C-alpha positions in Angstrom: 37.7 23.6 -65.9 36.1 21.5 -63.1 38.1 18.4 -64.3 41.3 20.3 -64.1 40.4 21.6 -60.6 39.6 18.1 -59.3 42.8 16.7 -60.8 44.8 19.2 -58.7 43.0 18.3 -55.4 45.5 16.3 -53.3 43.3 14.8 -50.6 39.8 14.2 -49.3 39.9 17.1 -46.9 40.5 19.5 -49.8 37.5 18.1 -51.6 35.3 18.7 -48.5 36.5 22.3 -48.5 36.1 23.1 -52.2 32.7 21.6 -52.8 30.8 24.0 -50.6 32.6 26.9 -52.4 31.4 25.6 -55.8 27.9 24.4 -54.9 25.1 25.8 -52.8 23.8 23.8 -49.9 20.8 22.8 -52.0 23.0 21.6 -54.9 25.2 19.6 -52.5 22.1 17.9 -51.0 20.9 17.1 -54.5 24.3 15.6 -55.5 24.4 13.6 -52.2 20.8 12.3 -52.8 21.6 11.3 -56.4 24.7 9.5 -55.3 22.8 7.6 -52.7 20.1 6.7 -55.2 22.7 5.4 -57.7 24.3 3.3 -54.9 21.0 1.8 -53.8 19.9 1.1 -57.3 23.2 -0.5 -58.2 23.0 -2.7 -55.0 19.5 -3.8 -56.2 18.5 -4.9 -52.7 15.5 -2.6 -52.3 12.6 -1.5 -54.5 12.4 2.2 -55.5 9.6 2.6 -53.0 11.7 1.2 -50.2 14.6 3.4 -51.1 12.3 6.5 -51.1 10.9 5.5 -47.7 14.2 4.6 -46.1 16.1 7.7 -47.2 13.3 10.3 -47.5 13.9 10.8 -51.2 11.1 11.4 -53.6 10.1 8.6 -55.9 10.5 11.1 -58.8 14.2 11.6 -57.9 14.7 7.8 -57.7 12.9 7.3 -61.0 15.2 9.9 -62.7 18.2 8.2 -61.2 17.0 4.8 -62.5 16.4 6.3 -66.0 19.9 7.9 -65.9 21.4 4.5 -65.0 19.6 2.9 -67.9 21.0 5.4 -70.4 24.6 5.0 -69.1 27.2 3.0 -71.0 28.6 -0.1 -69.4 31.8 1.7 -68.7 30.0 4.5 -66.8 27.9 2.0 -64.8 31.1 0.1 -63.9 32.8 3.2 -62.7 29.9 4.2 -60.5 29.7 0.7 -59.1 33.4 0.7 -58.3 33.3 4.1 -56.7 30.1 3.7 -54.8 30.1 0.0 -53.9 33.7 -1.1 -54.4 32.9 -3.9 -56.8 
């Protein structure tokens, strides 16, 4: 259902409107934090501790993100890299 919904969204403004309707503020913050963690880990410019300190994200959250990245397929990692970094 969610895939179908997002396929119908025409522009970025509509995404900004629909996400708070589907997710609580806490859930949105968690998704934003995870996205930031993935981006930082993919950039590989900072240690996990530096990421935690810079962004105020717990080391446990960063470790979970790192473990998730390790379990992703190459295709999934490439998609994230393209979407988050542009490479």
